[in-house]
N, C-alpha and C positions, 0 to 999 in steps of 0.2 A: 728612547732606543732601548734598548736589551742590552746588560750586559754582555750576552755574547753573541751579539749582532755580526754578522760575516763572518761563524766560526764552523768550522765542523767538527763532531765529537760522536767517539765513539764509548757506549756503554755498559761495561758487559755485566751479565747479573739483574736483569733488567726487566725480569718479568715478576717482580714483585720487593715488595718492602723496598730499601734503602738503592738500591737500583734502578725501581718504580720511580720513586719519588725525584731522584735525579735527574733521568732524563725528562721527565715532566716538568720539572722545575726548568734544565737546559733548552727547553724547546719553547716556554716562556719569556724565556731571555732574549731567545734570537736564535739560537745555534740549529742546524741543520743538522742529524742523527742519524747512525746508525745502531741500533739496541741489540744485544746480544744475550739470548739465554739457552738450556739445552732447553728448557720447559717452553716446548711452542704456543702451545694455547697460553700461557699466560703471558709471555711476548706478543702475543697479538692481539690481548687486552691491550696493552701497554700502549704499543702503536696506535691502535682505536682510538684512545683516548688524545692523543696528542695529535692525531690527526683532522678528529673532531675539533678541536679547542684551535684550527689553524697552524700547526705545526710541520714540518716538512722531515720527516724518518721512511729511513729501510728498516724493517725487520729480519733479521738473520739467525736461525734455529743452528746453534751450534755450540762443540764442547770448547770449552777454553782450555783444556791439557790436551788437545789434540794440533800440532803446528800445524796443518794444512785447512784446519780450521778457521785459527787466529790469520794465517796467512790471505784466507777467502775474505773474511770480513773486512783486513785492513783493505784488499784490495775493491769491495765492493764500494767501501767510504770513496777511492781514488775514482772509481770509475762513476760513481752515481753526485760528486760533490768536487771533484777535480782539487783536492785539498784533505790534511788532516792536522786539526792544531789541537786538539784533545782526546786523551783516553782516560780515561776514568776505568779500572782494572779493578770493578767491584768482587767479579766473580770468583778472585782467585790467581793464579799464576798462571798467564798466556803463553802456554805449550810445553809443546815434552810430555814423555810418558814415563816419568820416571816417578815413583810416587812421590807425593808433596813431601812426606818427612822425615827422604832422602835425597832432596831437591839442596844443592848448596846455593847459597846466595849469586856466586861466582856464574850457578847453570841460571840461576833466574835471571841476574843482570846481561846471560850473553841470551834469552830468550825475546829479552822487549830490545836489546837492544840491533838485532841482527832482524827480526820482523816486525817491529813495529819504530824503531826510534831511528836506526842510521838511515832507512832511503828516504824518508820521508820530514819527519819532522828537521831534523839535522840540516838537508839541505832548502830549508827553506828558515832555518835560523833562528827558527823558535817554536813553541810547542809546550805543553804542560800537560803532563802525568801525574795522575792521583790515583793512589792504590787505599785500599783498605784493609787494616792493620786493626786491631785492635787494644783496648785497655792490659788486655789479658799477655800484649807482648811489652807493656812497660812494667806492669807490679806482679806480683807472686799474689796469688789467690784470685784471681779476677777469673782463671782458666783451668780447665786441668793441663798435665805438664804436656803432653802432645802437642792439645789445641796451641797453645800458649809459648811452644819455643817458635812454631810455625810462624803463628806473627809477629814474635821478636824478627824474626827473619824478615819479616815484611816491612819493618822499622827501619833495621838496615840496611834492604832494599834501596830505601828510601834515600840514606843518604851515600851510599857508596855508587848509586847511580848517579844520584847529582853531582857527583864529584868525577867518576869516569866522561861525563859529557860537559865535563870544564869547558868555558869558551863559545860553547856550539848555541845558547840560548832555549836551551830546551832543559826546563824547570820539573821536577820530581819530588814530589812532598807526598806524606801519608797520615789518612783521619784515622783516628783510634774512638771506636764507637764503644761506649758505655753498652748500659742495656737498655736493647732497642729489641720492639715485638717485630719480627720477621720472619720465615718463613724457616730459620736455621732456629729460633726461640719458640716458635707459637706455642707447642707442645709446655712447654715450663708456663707460658703465662694462662693457658685454660687448664691446664691441672689448677695452677692457684685460682683460678675463679672457680673449679668445682668445688675445693676445698673451702672458697668462702674466704683466703687469705689475699686476696688480687692488692687491696689495699697495703700489700706489705712488698710487691712489688717495688724496688729500686729504694729500699728503707736503707739501707747504710750507705747513699750520698747523700749531700748537704741539703740537695734539692728535695729527696726522699718521695722521686718517683722514676718512671722505666721514660727513656725518650720516644721520640718519634721517628719514623725516618726522614719525616722532611726536617725534619734538624739536623742530621745529618747532610742530607742532600744541600743544606745550605751552605755549612761552609764549605763541601764541593764544588758549587757554583764560585762561592768568593776564591777557593785554590785555582779555579779552572778558568779564570775572568783575567782580563790586566790588574785590576786591581791588587793581585797577589802579585807582580812584576819583581819584586823584592825577596818574593819567598821561594825558598827553596831549601832541599836536603834536609826537611823538619816533620815531624812525628805530630801532628794534633789532637790530644787528650779531646771528645765532646761527650761528655759521661755523667753532667750534673754536678763533679767537684769530685767525682769516687777518686781517683788518683791522686787527690789532696791529701789522703788521708791513708785508703786502703784498709779501713776495721780488716784485724785479721780472729779469725776463730781458730784455735786447734783443733785438729780434726781428733774425734773419739776413737779412743784406742778401746 
């Protein structure tokens, strides 16, 4: 039996990187999936991979920053599979047109509560929501200030949403990836390869390497599964140990 047998999951940002790896792993473990991304070509490639390996998947090209798009892909899950057990919000905040750095935690919570949680997961008395944050949301010097502030907000969202959903059976947790090769970081990795310094990528963490999307997907699978039934309101660093020390170099002035 798969760890997600009988469950229905939405994975956003599924066209590449962590989202694609997570969607493929969720399907392998038995989940029926709605995969979402703005990148229709990459999204179709993810869905094709899942289908070729016997998985059940619906692909929806959508912008998770548009509330009507969020409503549409949630309805697709309910129409196609008559349930919604897992939401992996990997692509960012789901809904609204307010710029990311102007959104408050209260706004994020309202978006999640109104469009995803309240009508569906609370009614069934169970569910798992997984958010992608970052080590930059836990410690300084892991990212620039605006990015770090936004990811700290995601960590806070996991905590506040978990408590707002007190007694409902719905769990909310966050994953804080370290340096992972993905669409967002690909230019960094490619530049290092061109300079001949690829071996130095990830050198600051105790494992002295970058991570793979599949390693983040493994944590997402655990948090989505019933094995994590007593895990709630937490933010987990998956970073090779970077945030255990987070070495810091003073900026050159």
